[in-house]
Every structure is written in structure tokens, then in C-alpha cells.
C-alpha positions in Angstrom: -13.2 -10.6 -26.5 -11.8 -9.3 -23.2 -11.0 -11.6 -20.4 -10.1 -11.3 -16.7 -9.2 -13.7 -14.0 -11.3 -14.5 -10.9 -9.4 -13.4 -7.8 -10.9 -16.2 -5.8 -10.2 -19.3 -8.0 -8.1 -17.9 -10.9 -10.7 -19.0 -13.5 -10.6 -17.0 -16.8 -13.8 -14.9 -17.2 -15.2 -13.5 -20.4 -16.0 -9.8 -20.0 -17.5 -9.2 -23.5 -16.2 -7.0 -26.4 -15.9 -3.7 -24.5 -15.7 -4.1 -20.7 -16.2 -0.9 -18.6 -15.2 0.2 -15.1 -17.9 -0.8 -12.7 -19.1 -3.8 -14.8 -20.0 -6.7 -12.5 -19.4 -10.3 -13.3 -20.1 -13.5 -11.4 -17.5 -16.3 -11.6 -19.2 -19.4 -13.1 -16.9 -21.7 -11.1 -16.9 -20.4 -7.6 -19.7 -17.8 -7.6 -17.5 -14.8 -6.6 -19.1 -11.5 -7.5 -16.4 -9.3 -9.0 -16.2 -5.8 -10.5 -14.0 -4.4 -13.2 -11.8 -1.7 -11.5 -9.3 -1.1 -14.4 -9.6 -1.5 -18.1 -5.9 -1.5 -19.3 -4.8 -3.9 -18.1 -8.1 -5.6 -17.1 -8.3 -5.8 -13.3 -11.1 -7.3 -11.2 -11.8 -6.9 -7.5 -14.5 -7.9 -5.1 -17.8 -6.1 -6.0 -19.1 -3.9 -3.1 -22.4 -5.0 -1.7 -24.4 -1.7 -1.7 -26.9 -3.0 0.8 -24.0 -3.7 3.3 -23.0 0.0 3.1 -26.5 1.3 4.0 -26.1 4.0 6.6 -29.0 2.5 8.6 -26.8 -0.5 9.4 -24.3 1.6 11.4 -24.7 2.6 15.0 -23.7 6.3 15.0 -24.5 6.7 18.7 -21.9 4.2 19.8 -19.7 5.7 22.4 -16.2 4.3 22.1 -14.9 6.1 25.2 -17.6 4.5 27.3 -16.8 1.1 25.8 -13.1 1.6 26.6 -14.0 2.2 30.3 -15.9 -1.1 30.4 -19.4 0.3 30.4 
């Protein structure tokens, strides 16, 4: 059984018999949503929120030069 550690609270997490890159796991203690980013050694990091990265959420017409002038 493979295990990893929660990067938020350091709780040992069970990842099953054969964890894989991209596998998501939720810490039962603190609720952090993590993702397996490396298999050997097992390494976890924050899972990306795909909805957050939706292109519709970004203002591509924002004018940084105008903002810098105080407009």
C-alpha cells in the first residue's frame, strides 16, 4: 500500500496499491485536495482547480499601460 503525506497538515494518506501521476486525494483530516505529482518517491502537491483556470474568468482586454497612468 503506497502512502504520501498531506502538505497542509502532514497526515499520512493512503494512495492505494498503484498510485499514478494526476491521481487526486482529499485529506481526511484537513480536507486539502491534493494530486500525485511524482511516483518515486511519492510526492503530493495542491490539486489545480480546473474551473479556476477557465479562460472566461480572465479579462484579456485589460490595459496595463492605461492602469499604470491612473486611468
